[in-house]
C-alpha positions in Angstrom: 21.6 -34.2 0.4 24.6 -32.0 0.5 24.7 -28.3 1.3 25.4 -27.6 -2.4 22.3 -29.6 -3.5 20.2 -27.9 -0.8 21.3 -24.4 -2.0 20.6 -25.4 -5.6 17.1 -26.6 -4.8 16.4 -23.5 -2.7 17.7 -21.3 -5.6 15.4 -23.1 -8.1 12.4 -22.7 -5.7 13.1 -19.0 -5.3 13.3 -18.5 -9.1 10.0 -20.3 -9.5 8.4 -18.0 -6.8 9.9 -14.9 -8.5 8.4 -16.0 -11.9 5.0 -16.6 -10.3 5.1 -13.2 -8.7 5.9 -11.6 -12.0 3.0 -13.4 -13.7 0.7 -12.3 -10.8 1.9 -8.7 -11.2 1.1 -8.7 -14.9 -2.4 -10.1 -14.1 -2.9 -7.4 -11.4 -1.9 -4.7 -13.8 -4.4 -6.0 -16.3 -7.2 -6.1 -13.7 -6.4 -2.6 -12.5 -6.4 -1.3 -16.1 -9.7 -3.0 -16.9 -11.5 -2.1 -13.7 -10.5 1.5 -13.2 -13.2 2.9 -15.4 -15.9 0.8 -13.8 -14.9 1.8 -10.3 -15.1 5.5 -11.1 -11.3 5.9 -10.7 -9.0 6.7 -13.6 -5.7 4.9 -14.0 -3.9 8.3 -13.5 -5.4 8.5 -9.9 -3.7 5.2 -8.9 -0.2 6.2 -7.9 2.7 4.0 -9.0 4.2 2.2 -6.0 7.7 3.5 -7.0 6.6 7.0 -5.9 5.9 6.1 -2.4 8.2 7.8 0.2 7.9 4.9 2.6 8.1 1.3 1.5 4.8 -0.6 1.9 4.6 -4.3 1.6 2.6 -5.2 -1.5 0.9 -8.1 0.2 -0.1 -5.9 3.0 -1.6 -3.3 0.6 -3.5 -6.0 -1.3 -4.9 -7.4 1.9 -6.4 -4.1 3.0 -9.9 -3.1 1.9 -10.0 -0.5 -0.9 -10.9 2.4 1.4 -7.9 1.7 3.7 -5.6 1.0 0.8 -6.3 4.4 -0.7 -5.6 6.1 2.7 -2.4 4.1 3.2 -1.0 4.8 -0.2 -1.8 8.5 0.2 0.0 8.6 3.5 3.0 6.7 2.2 3.3 9.2 -0.6 3.2 12.1 1.8 5.5 10.5 4.4 4.0 12.3 7.4 0.6 13.9 7.3 -2.5 15.0 9.2 -6.0 13.6 8.5 -6.7 16.9 6.7 -3.7 16.4 4.4 -4.8 12.9 3.5 -8.4 14.1 2.9 -7.2 16.7 0.4 -5.2 14.1 -1.4 -8.0 11.4 -1.5 -10.8 14.0 -1.9 -12.7 12.5 1.0 -14.0 14.1 4.2 -11.4 14.7 6.9 -13.5 12.8 9.5 -13.6 9.8 7.2 -9.9 9.9 6.7 -9.3 10.3 10.4 -11.4 7.2 11.1 -9.5 5.3 8.4 -6.1 6.4 9.7 -7.0 5.4 13.2 -8.0 2.0 11.9 -4.6 1.7 10.3 -3.0 2.7 13.6 -5.0 -0.1 15.4 -3.9 -2.6 12.8 -0.3 -1.6 13.4 0.5 -0.3 9.9 0.6 3.4 10.8 2.2 5.4 13.7 0.3 8.3 15.3 2.1 11.2 17.0 0.8 14.4 18.5 2.6 17.7 18.2 0.7 20.3 20.2 -2.9 20.1 19.0 -1.9 18.5 15.7 -1.9 14.8 15.2 0.5 13.4 12.6 0.4 10.0 11.0 3.3 8.2 9.3 3.8 4.7 7.8 5.5 2.1 10.0 
């Protein structure tokens, strides 16, 4: 095979992958829309990914459990925040958010930095 044929084959493979990702995205949107009422969450409470200040890999977000995903999305929207800031955004207890943020730190998705007595978290 020549380099031109290899590039053509690679291009076709990438187009197929892109099409499959688009179809998966449509299915995910349908699932989210149909399940938000049953989960006690309204669609307006699920932020669009375009509004995130820091880019988060979609695959990473989808691989996280729901409770960590909510925390990660809230943190990405705020950019840099304390556990209290995240708790206000997610409407969960500060201690719960602190534990979730520290789990994300241990997993390597979030950075933790102390300024005086205040601990700030930010997305990697």
